[in-house]
C-alpha angles and dihedrals in degrees: 000000000000113000113252122223133180102245096170092089091052099045105038114145118275124209123230093243099097118169099212124079116236140209124229092247122051113222094179108130121247127216107257100351144289138254117284119273109275091211102195099049111118125219122250132211096224126114128209114268116271112272124230120221090263102038118112118209131201138187114235131191137190117294093238096051125086114266111270113239108203131192115230091253093052090048092050092054093048096044091045094058096245095125129059095173126030126188092333094313123117113236113223134170106232138060094234092063089056093047090056099044129038087199092066134082124184141205108224139157110274087236089065095054114119133187090255092076136046122240118223120237118237117212088340096311123116108211092209107035095037095045113124090240096049120124119195123210115188120201121194127195129237113338115200112166102171141062105049097000100113100198120015094192092052091047092055097041102083093056096039096096091054094046094045096050090062118091089230130014127192135172145162114270105212099195144049124260091218136051095197095136144032119299111257099195103040113227089355091066107112111206122177135166138236087266088080093064098075089046091055090047093048089051089057105261115150097175139006133202116233092185097113142100096266104052088087096048094118100034136261098308093054090046093055091044089052091053092046094049091054094042088058092051138066090260108085118216126214138170099047138054150142090284138016090258092056093044089052096056115107123224103246113199132169130220128168091353093304122116116219124196118202120197128180135188135183121227097169101074125212091105104076118251111252114249132196089268105020137069125252144098130303098260143194119192109221142130142322098029112014105040131260119345110280107215093204091058092050092045089056092054091044089055090050091052090051090050092048089050088060093047099047142032094235133024124207118188122200111195121189100214149118140063123310124243099017134099093215122087121220115256090243089064089062090047091053092044091056090056092049092051092046088054093054109277111153095190133013119199119178136197145181106077092094088223129076113262136198130286131229136188115222111189087337094309114124117234114193107190097198135356092194128232116330096188118359135142101223097138094156095060130083117277093265089081089060094052131077148133135250112221115224110193120190120206133187101203106305093344121098105219106170145009125198129186116215110199122216140170135208129219121225108256107029092036089207114156113226127186113256133199140187120030095350092055092045091052092052092049091046088058087058098043095044090061095041133100138213116002092356095056112117 
């Protein structure tokens, strides 16, 4: 669980009547460091809006920049309207200005913060993520714990603290939990056993998507057994089932009084599409792997998103889609994502490409096209297959307030993802931002 702090005392509203004179550039040190100087940003003559006695203010920066870590004194000067330019960054008063320009920060009411910007910490406290009402949902990429992975428990261990401190954790399980059948993809058939379930639970997973191209690797009997094993455990399956109706059911989980619905669909093929009477995955035929986009398939998923939106406070969709070994999503992914958002999706998080891919914001809703491999044994491929990000999404009730990407890397052999920092972390995030659009474009 995320530690809770009382941030109200730190971020009470400040009036514009400040006694001290100020310069146009704040030299007050920050804790840890600030974003690089934007250079060409020009100063403005606007001040933050007057604060009421109850209004909380926050400083927000561009989504692609490191989170600002402010001292209390620096925060007081920014929130109080003393500074129009700070460490080379233009100080504005609305979120949209920050979304458009990485060289801008803004002072805004905390209520106006959106997941397309990053809120600064003040004296070590994040006013969004450390808020008493905050709920954290962690999403991991493709989890494949068999074949050449020598020890599944050891592979999951380094990231377990991060996954377990979230209120809910979900991921994409890229294997069966049964080998009761013949392998359908040769050496690329990923067959596990029920013994993996307690390991997933111990690592922090609350639900896993089975809507991918490996759930059918040992045929229909093994697929149904995989679903049943999970259904009898504390790790809830979604995205596949003995029938289309079962495959269409979301995993509905509650945290902090908020109901979350998780839906998954497979656009890659190989696992059969579920039918009214036959097992498989909830599927959408679309490029690049399963032909042109089939409107009837997408319409079915859109209806399911609308239904989930009525059942739950927040809807998260996990598509298995896209082209392998590239950071750039196909245009059709953005087309499908727009339909999902219009139907009520509050967050879209994709998988399958084995590399991280870009991020978009559609009507303010983040779309992460691929988080990369979480655990996978692809030792023969370039290092990008052993890099990825965990998505940490912070909600206040039914409102998504923040997203954070936590970079990690795996070593060949144990295939255990470990958080990274410094240049390695920056390079992984640059791979995301360079293929992104709108407020997530680097």
